[in-house]
TIDREN-945884 format. One record per residue (C-alpha): residue number from 1; z, x, y. Coordinates in pm, whole numbers, always signed. Layout:
! TIDREN-945884
<n:NUM; pz:Z; px:X; py:Y>
...
END
This chain:
! TIDREN-945884
<n:1; pz:-2604; px:-1324; py:+404>
<n:2; pz:-2498; px:-960; py:+421>
<n:3; pz:-2593; px:-754; py:+116>
<n:4; pz:-2235; px:-675; py:+21>
<n:5; pz:-2329; px:-554; py:-326>
<n:6; pz:-2539; px:-266; py:-195>
<n:7; pz:-2258; px:-157; py:+35>
<n:8; pz:-2009; px:-174; py:-253>
<n:9; pz:-2240; px:+40; py:-467>
<n:10; pz:-2269; px:+301; py:-193>
<n:11; pz:-1891; px:+308; py:-155>
<n:12; pz:-1849; px:+363; py:-530>
<n:13; pz:-1668; px:+32; py:-573>
<n:14; pz:-1884; px:-115; py:-851>
<n:15; pz:-1736; px:-35; py:-1193>
<n:16; pz:-1835; px:-326; py:-1421>
<n:17; pz:-2011; px:-658; py:-1375>
<n:18; pz:-2066; px:-939; py:-1622>
<n:19; pz:-2421; px:-996; py:-1501>
<n:20; pz:-2686; px:-746; py:-1390>
<n:21; pz:-2815; px:-998; py:-1135>
<n:22; pz:-2481; px:-1030; py:-955>
<n:23; pz:-2615; px:-867; py:-637>
<n:24; pz:-2905; px:-1113; py:-610>
<n:25; pz:-2674; px:-1404; py:-695>
<n:26; pz:-2443; px:-1309; py:-407>
<n:27; pz:-2738; px:-1308; py:-165>
<n:28; pz:-2846; px:-1663; py:-253>
<n:29; pz:-2563; px:-1845; py:-73>
<n:30; pz:-2194; px:-1807; py:+22>
<n:31; pz:-1982; px:-1784; py:-292>
<n:32; pz:-1615; px:-1844; py:-363>
<n:33; pz:-1437; px:-1539; py:-502>
<n:34; pz:-1080; px:-1480; py:-613>
<n:35; pz:-840; px:-1199; py:-695>
<n:36; pz:-486; px:-1222; py:-831>
<n:37; pz:-170; px:-1052; py:-709>
<n:38; pz:+144; px:-1010; py:-919>
<n:39; pz:+471; px:-1056; py:-727>
<n:40; pz:+650; px:-761; py:-886>
<n:41; pz:+811; px:-672; py:-551>
<n:42; pz:+853; px:-829; py:-207>
<n:43; pz:+573; px:-609; py:-77>
<n:44; pz:+233; px:-492; py:-191>
<n:45; pz:+180; px:-118; py:-225>
<n:46; pz:-124; px:+102; py:-166>
<n:47; pz:-252; px:+37; py:-518>
<n:48; pz:-256; px:-337; py:-447>
<n:49; pz:-448; px:-277; py:-126>
<n:50; pz:-778; px:-214; py:-303>
<n:51; pz:-827; px:-569; py:-445>
<n:52; pz:-703; px:-710; py:-114>
<n:53; pz:-960; px:-504; py:+75>
<n:54; pz:-1224; px:-620; py:-173>
<n:55; pz:-1144; px:-981; py:-82>
<n:56; pz:-1165; px:-889; py:+285>
<n:57; pz:-1509; px:-730; py:+231>
<n:58; pz:-1638; px:-1045; py:+64>
<n:59; pz:-1486; px:-1251; py:+345>
<n:60; pz:-1661; px:-1044; py:+612>
<n:61; pz:-1987; px:-1087; py:+423>
<n:62; pz:-1955; px:-1466; py:+452>
<n:63; pz:-1798; px:-1553; py:+116>
<n:64; pz:-1482; px:-1762; py:+71>
<n:65; pz:-1181; px:-1556; py:-48>
<n:66; pz:-904; px:-1699; py:-263>
<n:67; pz:-587; px:-1496; py:-321>
<n:68; pz:-390; px:-1621; py:-621>
<n:69; pz:-22; px:-1529; py:-626>
<n:70; pz:+135; px:-1504; py:-970>
<n:71; pz:+410; px:-1759; py:-926>
<n:72; pz:+374; px:-1846; py:-1295>
<n:73; pz:+231; px:-1527; py:-1444>
<n:74; pz:+483; px:-1324; py:-1245>
<n:75; pz:+755; px:-1476; py:-1463>
<n:76; pz:+593; px:-1303; py:-1762>
<n:77; pz:+425; px:-983; py:-1649>
<n:78; pz:+78; px:-848; py:-1712>
<n:79; pz:+65; px:-616; py:-2017>
<n:80; pz:-254; px:-449; py:-1887>
<n:81; pz:-202; px:-77; py:-1844>
<n:82; pz:+163; px:-100; py:-1949>
<n:83; pz:+316; px:+77; py:-2246>
<n:84; pz:+633; px:-130; py:-2253>
<n:85; pz:+760; px:-478; py:-2171>
<n:86; pz:+829; px:-554; py:-1806>
<n:87; pz:+1168; px:-673; py:-1686>
<n:88; pz:+1152; px:-1047; py:-1624>
<n:89; pz:+1209; px:-1176; py:-1271>
<n:90; pz:+1450; px:-1459; py:-1195>
<n:91; pz:+1345; px:-1754; py:-978>
<n:92; pz:+1523; px:-1634; py:-664>
<n:93; pz:+1370; px:-1286; py:-678>
<n:94; pz:+1029; px:-1432; py:-755>
<n:95; pz:+1047; px:-1663; py:-452>
<n:96; pz:+1141; px:-1369; py:-227>
<n:97; pz:+855; px:-1159; py:-363>
<n:98; pz:+601; px:-1439; py:-325>
<n:99; pz:+696; px:-1497; py:+39>
<n:100; pz:+670; px:-1126; py:+118>
<n:101; pz:+327; px:-1063; py:-33>
<n:102; pz:+182; px:-1391; py:+97>
<n:103; pz:+261; px:-1280; py:+451>
<n:104; pz:+87; px:-946; py:+395>
<n:105; pz:-221; px:-1103; py:+235>
<n:106; pz:-250; px:-1349; py:+523>
<n:107; pz:-228; px:-1060; py:+770>
<n:108; pz:-506; px:-856; py:+606>
<n:109; pz:-731; px:-1159; py:+554>
<n:110; pz:-693; px:-1289; py:+910>
<n:111; pz:-1046; px:-1175; py:+986>
<n:112; pz:-1231; px:-1330; py:+1278>
<n:113; pz:-1577; px:-1454; py:+1192>
<n:114; pz:-1518; px:-1498; py:+817>
<n:115; pz:-1409; px:-1806; py:+621>
<n:116; pz:-1037; px:-1884; py:+634>
<n:117; pz:-863; px:-1745; py:+325>
<n:118; pz:-715; px:-1975; py:+64>
<n:119; pz:-380; px:-1847; py:-63>
<n:120; pz:-229; px:-2033; py:-360>
<n:121; pz:+24; px:-1972; py:-637>
<n:122; pz:-73; px:-2037; py:-998>
<n:123; pz:+266; px:-2202; py:-1050>
<n:124; pz:+116; px:-2499; py:-859>
<n:125; pz:-96; px:-2589; py:-1162>
<n:126; pz:+63; px:-2406; py:-1456>
<n:127; pz:+406; px:-2564; py:-1398>
<n:128; pz:+255; px:-2911; py:-1437>
<n:129; pz:+195; px:-2847; py:-1806>
<n:130; pz:+447; px:-2903; py:-2079>
<n:131; pz:+438; px:-2640; py:-2352>
<n:132; pz:+273; px:-2880; py:-2598>
<n:133; pz:+17; px:-3001; py:-2342>
<n:134; pz:-85; px:-2644; py:-2258>
<n:135; pz:-133; px:-2559; py:-2626>
<n:136; pz:-338; px:-2876; py:-2685>
<n:137; pz:-550; px:-2872; py:-2368>
<n:138; pz:-597; px:-2500; py:-2313>
<n:139; pz:-481; px:-2299; py:-2613>
<n:140; pz:-715; px:-2472; py:-2858>
<n:141; pz:-1011; px:-2333; py:-2658>
<n:142; pz:-893; px:-1973; py:-2680>
<n:143; pz:-964; px:-1789; py:-3010>
<n:144; pz:-694; px:-1540; py:-3101>
<n:145; pz:-955; px:-1289; py:-3218>
<n:146; pz:-1089; px:-1279; py:-2861>
<n:147; pz:-745; px:-1177; py:-2734>
<n:148; pz:-695; px:-922; py:-3012>
<n:149; pz:-1020; px:-749; py:-2915>
<n:150; pz:-907; px:-682; py:-2558>
<n:151; pz:-799; px:-325; py:-2484>
<n:152; pz:-487; px:-441; py:-2299>
<n:153; pz:-363; px:-611; py:-2617>
<n:154; pz:-493; px:-358; py:-2870>
<n:155; pz:-325; px:-64; py:-2697>
<n:156; pz:+11; px:-240; py:-2703>
<n:157; pz:-21; px:-348; py:-3066>
<n:158; pz:-95; px:+12; py:-3164>
<n:159; pz:+198; px:+149; py:-2962>
<n:160; pz:+557; px:+190; py:-3070>
<n:161; pz:+696; px:-94; py:-2857>
<n:162; pz:+439; px:-355; py:-2961>
<n:163; pz:+402; px:-669; py:-2753>
<n:164; pz:+607; px:-986; py:-2732>
<n:165; pz:+461; px:-1333; py:-2763>
<n:166; pz:+556; px:-1382; py:-2397>
<n:167; pz:+331; px:-1103; py:-2270>
<n:168; pz:+69; px:-1188; py:-2533>
<n:169; pz:+40; px:-1528; py:-2362>
<n:170; pz:-23; px:-1376; py:-2017>
<n:171; pz:-397; px:-1348; py:-2074>
<n:172; pz:-426; px:-1716; py:-2167>
<n:173; pz:-243; px:-1830; py:-1854>
<n:174; pz:-448; px:-1606; py:-1624>
<n:175; pz:-768; px:-1716; py:-1795>
<n:176; pz:-681; px:-2075; py:-1716>
<n:177; pz:-639; px:-1979; py:-1348>
<n:178; pz:-1015; px:-1917; py:-1335>
<n:179; pz:-1085; px:-2254; py:-1496>
<n:180; pz:-861; px:-2435; py:-1248>
<n:181; pz:-1007; px:-2256; py:-946>
<n:182; pz:-1357; px:-2337; py:-1064>
<n:183; pz:-1272; px:-2705; py:-1100>
<n:184; pz:-1067; px:-2729; py:-780>
<n:185; pz:-1265; px:-2508; py:-540>
<n:186; pz:-1593; px:-2427; py:-712>
<n:187; pz:-1487; px:-2064; py:-753>
<n:188; pz:-1737; px:-1871; py:-965>
<n:189; pz:-1641; px:-1504; py:-926>
<n:190; pz:-1325; px:-1315; py:-1012>
<n:191; pz:-1272; px:-957; py:-894>
<n:192; pz:-1012; px:-698; py:-984>
<n:193; pz:-946; px:-341; py:-1088>
<n:194; pz:-1103; px:-196; py:-1400>
<n:195; pz:-777; px:-254; py:-1590>
<n:196; pz:-831; px:-629; py:-1539>
<n:197; pz:-1164; px:-643; py:-1726>
<n:198; pz:-1008; px:-801; py:-2035>
<n:199; pz:-831; px:-1071; py:-1835>
<n:200; pz:-1142; px:-1144; py:-1628>
<n:201; pz:-1377; px:-1178; py:-1926>
<n:202; pz:-1118; px:-1394; py:-2103>
<n:203; pz:-1125; px:-1634; py:-1808>
<n:204; pz:-1505; px:-1640; py:-1811>
<n:205; pz:-1507; px:-1721; py:-2184>
<n:206; pz:-1244; px:-1993; py:-2143>
<n:207; pz:-1437; px:-2142; py:-1851>
<n:208; pz:-1754; px:-2161; py:-2060>
<n:209; pz:-1566; px:-2335; py:-2343>
<n:210; pz:-1377; px:-2582; py:-2121>
<n:211; pz:-1632; px:-2660; py:-1847>
<n:212; pz:-1967; px:-2528; py:-1962>
<n:213; pz:-2001; px:-2346; py:-1628>
<n:214; pz:-2128; px:-1992; py:-1591>
<n:215; pz:-1869; px:-1773; py:-1425>
<n:216; pz:-1895; px:-1414; py:-1307>
<n:217; pz:-1672; px:-1108; py:-1314>
<n:218; pz:-1667; px:-784; py:-1119>
<n:219; pz:-1434; px:-484; py:-1133>
<n:220; pz:-1386; px:-182; py:-911>
<n:221; pz:-1254; px:+160; py:-1013>
<n:222; pz:-880; px:+212; py:-986>
<n:223; pz:-756; px:+400; py:-681>
<n:224; pz:-678; px:+746; py:-816>
<n:225; pz:-665; px:+1099; py:-681>
<n:226; pz:-910; px:+1367; py:-788>
<n:227; pz:-657; px:+1488; py:-1046>
<n:228; pz:-649; px:+1143; py:-1208>
<n:229; pz:-303; px:+1040; py:-1087>
<n:230; pz:-247; px:+714; py:-900>
<n:231; pz:-303; px:+705; py:-526>
<n:232; pz:-13; px:+580; py:-317>
<n:233; pz:+265; px:+758; py:-506>
<n:234; pz:+491; px:+1030; py:-363>
<n:235; pz:+796; px:+1212; py:-493>
<n:236; pz:+1012; px:+957; py:-314>
<n:237; pz:+824; px:+658; py:-460>
<n:238; pz:+542; px:+419; py:-380>
<n:239; pz:+380; px:+381; py:-39>
<n:240; pz:+441; px:+16; py:+54>
<n:241; pz:+269; px:-208; py:+307>
<n:242; pz:+606; px:-336; py:+429>
<n:243; pz:+739; px:-152; py:+734>
<n:244; pz:+1092; px:-203; py:+598>
<n:245; pz:+1006; px:-17; py:+276>
<n:246; pz:+766; px:+243; py:+421>
<n:247; pz:+779; px:+298; py:+797>
<n:248; pz:+455; px:+308; py:+998>
<n:249; pz:+522; px:+679; py:+1054>
<n:250; pz:+561; px:+753; py:+681>
<n:251; pz:+256; px:+536; py:+607>
<n:252; pz:+51; px:+725; py:+868>
<n:253; pz:+174; px:+1061; py:+739>
<n:254; pz:+70; px:+975; py:+384>
<n:255; pz:-294; px:+939; py:+490>
<n:256; pz:-282; px:+1240; py:+725>
<n:257; pz:-178; px:+1452; py:+426>
<n:258; pz:-443; px:+1328; py:+181>
<n:259; pz:-626; px:+1619; py:+19>
<n:260; pz:-984; px:+1693; py:+124>
<n:261; pz:-1100; px:+1611; py:-229>
<n:262; pz:-959; px:+1256; py:-193>
<n:263; pz:-1036; px:+1183; py:+172>
<n:264; pz:-1397; px:+1074; py:+119>
<n:265; pz:-1302; px:+830; py:-157>
<n:266; pz:-1024; px:+680; py:+55>
<n:267; pz:-1256; px:+633; py:+352>
<n:268; pz:-1506; px:+452; py:+130>
<n:269; pz:-1263; px:+249; py:-80>
<n:270; pz:-1006; px:+141; py:+175>
<n:271; pz:-1164; px:+129; py:+521>
<n:272; pz:-1443; px:-63; py:+690>
<n:273; pz:-1565; px:+245; py:+873>
<n:274; pz:-1948; px:+234; py:+865>
<n:275; pz:-2157; px:+455; py:+640>
<n:276; pz:-2296; px:+674; py:+919>
<n:277; pz:-1950; px:+770; py:+1042>
<n:278; pz:-1816; px:+835; py:+692>
<n:279; pz:-2111; px:+1064; py:+614>
<n:280; pz:-2049; px:+1251; py:+939>
<n:281; pz:-1684; px:+1293; py:+837>
<n:282; pz:-1800; px:+1421; py:+497>
<n:283; pz:-1997; px:+1687; py:+680>
<n:284; pz:-1702; px:+1779; py:+899>
<n:285; pz:-1486; px:+1844; py:+592>
<n:286; pz:-1747; px:+2094; py:+475>
<n:287; pz:-1794; px:+2272; py:+808>
<n:288; pz:-1456; px:+2229; py:+983>
<n:289; pz:-1195; px:+2153; py:+716>
<n:290; pz:-916; px:+2282; py:+943>
<n:291; pz:-981; px:+1997; py:+1190>
<n:292; pz:-888; px:+1737; py:+926>
<n:293; pz:-1102; px:+1480; py:+1109>
<n:294; pz:-1136; px:+1265; py:+795>
<n:295; pz:-760; px:+1242; py:+745>
<n:296; pz:-696; px:+1159; py:+1111>
<n:297; pz:-957; px:+884; py:+1108>
<n:298; pz:-828; px:+752; py:+777>
<n:299; pz:-468; px:+744; py:+899>
<n:300; pz:-569; px:+572; py:+1221>
<n:301; pz:-777; px:+305; py:+1045>
<n:302; pz:-524; px:+230; py:+770>
<n:303; pz:-219; px:+221; py:+997>
<n:304; pz:-389; px:-3; py:+1253>
<n:305; pz:-499; px:-249; py:+983>
<n:306; pz:-157; px:-275; py:+817>
<n:307; pz:+82; px:-223; py:+1112>
<n:308; pz:-133; px:-316; py:+1412>
<n:309; pz:-185; px:-127; py:+1737>
<n:310; pz:+189; px:-110; py:+1806>
<n:311; pz:+261; px:+39; py:+1464>
<n:312; pz:-17; px:+295; py:+1507>
<n:313; pz:+110; px:+393; py:+1852>
<n:314; pz:+462; px:+434; py:+1713>
<n:315; pz:+334; px:+648; py:+1423>
<n:316; pz:+127; px:+868; py:+1652>
<n:317; pz:+418; px:+910; py:+1894>
<n:318; pz:+649; px:+1003; py:+1606>
<n:319; pz:+393; px:+1252; py:+1476>
<n:320; pz:+368; px:+1413; py:+1818>
<n:321; pz:+748; px:+1451; py:+1822>
<n:322; pz:+737; px:+1668; py:+1512>
<n:323; pz:+490; px:+1894; py:+1691>
<n:324; pz:+701; px:+1936; py:+1999>
<n:325; pz:+661; px:+1627; py:+2221>
<n:326; pz:+978; px:+1526; py:+2403>
<n:327; pz:+1174; px:+1270; py:+2203>
<n:328; pz:+1225; px:+932; py:+2366>
<n:329; pz:+1205; px:+560; py:+2287>
<n:330; pz:+1279; px:+606; py:+1915>
<n:331; pz:+1558; px:+460; py:+1704>
<n:332; pz:+1776; px:+612; py:+1432>
<n:333; pz:+1552; px:+494; py:+1148>
<n:334; pz:+1240; px:+641; py:+1306>
<n:335; pz:+1408; px:+976; py:+1367>
<n:336; pz:+1542; px:+988; py:+1012>
<n:337; pz:+1189; px:+918; py:+884>
<n:338; pz:+1037; px:+1190; py:+1100>
<n:339; pz:+1301; px:+1447; py:+1009>
<n:340; pz:+1364; px:+1335; py:+650>
<n:341; pz:+1369; px:+1693; py:+519>
<n:342; pz:+1563; px:+1844; py:+809>
<n:343; pz:+1929; px:+1951; py:+763>
<n:344; pz:+2187; px:+1742; py:+941>
<n:345; pz:+2555; px:+1745; py:+1021>
<n:346; pz:+2784; px:+1455; py:+1110>
<n:347; pz:+2992; px:+1497; py:+1423>
<n:348; pz:+3267; px:+1280; py:+1572>
<n:349; pz:+3126; px:+1078; py:+1860>
<n:350; pz:+3428; px:+1164; py:+2071>
<n:351; pz:+3295; px:+1521; py:+2099>
<n:352; pz:+3032; px:+1389; py:+2340>
<n:353; pz:+3306; px:+1280; py:+2578>
<n:354; pz:+3384; px:+1493; py:+2885>
<n:355; pz:+3350; px:+1791; py:+2892>
<n:356; pz:+3103; px:+1757; py:+2603>
<n:357; pz:+3004; px:+1960; py:+2295>
<n:358; pz:+2884; px:+2315; py:+2378>
<n:359; pz:+2525; px:+2365; py:+2265>
<n:360; pz:+2622; px:+2710; py:+2137>
<n:361; pz:+2875; px:+2553; py:+1901>
<n:362; pz:+2639; px:+2272; py:+1799>
<n:363; pz:+2364; px:+2515; py:+1699>
<n:364; pz:+2605; px:+2718; py:+1491>
<n:365; pz:+2759; px:+2413; py:+1332>
<n:366; pz:+2426; px:+2263; py:+1219>
<n:367; pz:+2293; px:+2593; py:+1084>
<n:368; pz:+2034; px:+2676; py:+1349>
<n:369; pz:+2230; px:+2992; py:+1428>
<n:370; pz:+2463; px:+3203; py:+1215>
<n:371; pz:+2702; px:+3243; py:+1504>
<n:372; pz:+2756; px:+3146; py:+1865>
<n:373; pz:+2628; px:+3490; py:+1961>
<n:374; pz:+2299; px:+3427; py:+1783>
<n:375; pz:+2278; px:+3085; py:+1946>
<n:376; pz:+2334; px:+3245; py:+2286>
<n:377; pz:+2046; px:+3488; py:+2227>
<n:378; pz:+1818; px:+3199; py:+2123>
<n:379; pz:+1895; px:+3015; py:+2447>
<n:380; pz:+1850; px:+3325; py:+2662>
<n:381; pz:+1512; px:+3394; py:+2500>
<n:382; pz:+1390; px:+3037; py:+2566>
<n:383; pz:+1401; px:+2927; py:+2202>
<n:384; pz:+1662; px:+2647; py:+2216>
<n:385; pz:+1568; px:+2281; py:+2249>
<n:386; pz:+1749; px:+1949; py:+2265>
<n:387; pz:+1524; px:+1656; py:+2173>
<n:388; pz:+1230; px:+1898; py:+2214>
<n:389; pz:+1337; px:+1972; py:+2573>
<n:390; pz:+1395; px:+2344; py:+2638>
<n:391; pz:+1748; px:+2436; py:+2741>
<n:392; pz:+1792; px:+2762; py:+2937>
<n:393; pz:+2161; px:+2725; py:+3026>
<n:394; pz:+2391; px:+2905; py:+2780>
<n:395; pz:+2680; px:+2691; py:+2908>
<n:396; pz:+2497; px:+2363; py:+2839>
<n:397; pz:+2713; px:+2090; py:+2686>
<n:398; pz:+2587; px:+1788; py:+2495>
<n:399; pz:+2693; px:+1445; py:+2616>
<n:400; pz:+2602; px:+1085; py:+2533>
<n:401; pz:+2311; px:+1124; py:+2777>
<n:402; pz:+2150; px:+1360; py:+2524>
<n:403; pz:+2133; px:+1102; py:+2245>
<n:404; pz:+1768; px:+1064; py:+2139>
<n:405; pz:+1847; px:+734; py:+1966>
<n:406; pz:+2158; px:+529; py:+1904>
<n:407; pz:+2344; px:+803; py:+1718>
<n:408; pz:+2127; px:+1115; py:+1686>
<n:409; pz:+2052; px:+1429; py:+1883>
<n:410; pz:+1769; px:+1654; py:+1762>
<n:411; pz:+1830; px:+2026; py:+1807>
<n:412; pz:+1561; px:+2290; py:+1758>
<n:413; pz:+1545; px:+2667; py:+1745>
<n:414; pz:+1206; px:+2829; py:+1786>
<n:415; pz:+891; px:+2636; py:+1706>
<n:416; pz:+974; px:+2461; py:+1380>
<n:417; pz:+1342; px:+2500; py:+1290>
<n:418; pz:+1507; px:+2159; py:+1340>
<n:419; pz:+1849; px:+2008; py:+1273>
<n:420; pz:+2001; px:+1667; py:+1338>
<n:421; pz:+2340; px:+1596; py:+1488>
<n:422; pz:+2456; px:+1254; py:+1370>
<n:423; pz:+2740; px:+1112; py:+1575>
<n:424; pz:+2974; px:+890; py:+1383>
END
């Protein structure tokens, strides 16, 4: 067995354990370990990636991973770390969300050489109970004072919004998940973020009362930046694992732009890059910070894992475009991602018909030049580009042959002044 616990400690991923001998226990034989995933959206985001990567680490070390989807608990919502009640999902939205995150979990846990992952929904066993049966068979084993002592409950009770009986019951349902997985699969270890400590220890206590078995819990630190804010958030929203929600290019760019103070943590927490290479990258940040070697390696590793080789190649090609590579083989969505902050103007498509739209006029119209005269000077001085291809002809006219994608032409003046022509 690989000594996964020592590697986790080096990476800074050990926050709390329920037993000081957990590392030795993991070395004795392959164990069965689970983590839960709430279906709050049809995609996981970067914050959800940490527990998923934890399962993958255990899997690579020879342990059996179980991913539990919250088909039942997702109907309620976890109060942990929340200051107010969640909006409840309907059945149709829940089914869509479950299908989306199951596909992503399967992708990340499709690791050659490790045990095949088990992916289940807790609705499979929770929905078999009637309300009365659940209270009699499970609820009677769960002291209310245990729940009241948990930080996730105490913080809500002390807040202005309080907590409903619905969310109050979440902990009991999740605790029973551990009991069921222990009975069904022999699962003995639950992992999660530090905000899940109360739920994890509740499941361990319930398991002891209902089965007499000793169960184990382990938490990792939450994925935060050096300033304490959550990793994976931008001004435009969360960074998702779904290519439809966050393109491979935008995903890649997020990691390329991680601050030096956060790069080391991300390399340790989220990648499987070996220790020797990470320590060399640490050194490079100290001696050659301008090279941004850590961020480039991080972006490469993360994008390849989530979007595959094709997604990485697309992201790297799109990145090169922004730095001057000729634009080709991209679609509208990719160009709009790359040039999200670039001014644009909508033009009638008929203007591309013979004889075409004069480049002088196009540059003036999209704001790259204050006048046609200024546009002429830019062309004469070699500073005008169409799709990153230099244009030296002041009489050049744009036609449909100049479209970089279905409906867009990218025009540039100088090194970094871009504009988009969108043809309606």
